[in-house]
N, C-alpha and C positions, 0 to 999 in steps of 0.2 A: 741505580739507576750512573747510566754511565753517557755521558756526550762522545759525540769520536767514533772512531777508531771503527769505522763500518768496513773499513780494508777486513777485518780478522777476525768477518763472521761468512758460515757459510749454508748456503743451500740449499744443496744437494737432495734431503732428504728431510726439507723442511711441509710440515703441513700449518697450509694459514685458516682459522678459526673463525675469521673474523677481521673488520676492516670499519672505521667512522673516520668523517670527513667531521669536521666544524673550518670555515674556514679556507682560510689556505693550511690548516691544518692536518694531518691524520696521524690517526691510531690503524697499525695491522697487526693483529693478536696471533700470534703461530701457540697450536695446539703443543707441539713437540718434534728436533728436527732441526734447531737452530745448531748450530758447530762453533763453538768457539776457538781462534789461532788463540799459539802460548803469547802469544802478546798485547791477548786485551787483557785490562785488569782483572774480567775476574774466571778467567778460563781458571781459577782454582775452588770454584764455587758452584759458579753454573753446567750443569748437566743436557748431553746429548736430548735428554726424556721431558729437558723442563718446559715449563712453557715463560713463554715471553711477551714483553708487545717493543713492536719500532717503533718509535717518533718520527717524524718528520715535519718539519717545519717550514712557514716561507713555500710552499710545493708551487711551481709555476705551469708543469706539467707530470701528467701524470696517464700512463696507457698502458690497462691489461689486456692481457690478451689470456682465454681461457682453449685451452684443449677438448677439447670430449668426443676420446675414442666412440666411437659408432660400429663399427666393424675387428676384430683381428685384420691383417698385424697390425698396419699403419691407416686407419683410415677415422680422420680427424673433424669434428664440427668445430673452427675455430671464434669464438662473442668478440669484443669486443669492447669492451668500458672506459670510457673518455672521460672524465672531468673535466669539463668545457668551463665553468664556472668560474675556474679559478684567475685573479687576480694576475695583471701582466712585466715580465720582469723588471728593475728599476738598475739603470746603466752600474748607478754608488755601490751593487748590493753582488752580491757573491754567494752562487750559484756554483750545485755539487749533482751531480748523475749518479743515481745510485742504479741498483738493477738486481729484481728482488724472482729466483723464481719457485716450483715446489709443485705442492699435492694446493688447489684453490676446492674447501668446503664450504664455502662464504658464498659464492655466486651460487642458481643455474640456470643451467646446467655446472654442475664437476666435474674438473680435472685438473690435467696440468697447465702449470697459470706463467708469463714471463710478463711482468710489472717493470716500465719504459717510468722512473723517478724525475723528478730536476729541484733541487729544493737547497732553502739556505744553511737548516743543520738538520742532526739527526741528536738519536736518544734515547742508548738499546738503554730497557727496563725488566731487570727478571723475577718483578713482583714476588718480592721477599719485601 
């Protein structure tokens, strides 16, 4: 597991297979499609097709939008999932904005997702 280095992750072809909340902590599971930049400590061992888990602690904002294709070419139905049970921010703590995107398989309906998060920390788990 590696703390930080979020800017070294690419999501353009990611497939999210699930997520789980525990208080203000969020685990996001990816089936595959996470691309690690060359400056990430696991860039030599983690492969594009490998599953992984992203951990966010101290989450104070979570807004997930899943866009489900109704008909081609661009007729989408948007679904919003927002966690409103999160604790508010503490002025003494530092928070970081995060942005995830890809294919969401863990919601009904499935579709393309964009997820805006604000949290205190981020950890990448290559599940090894």
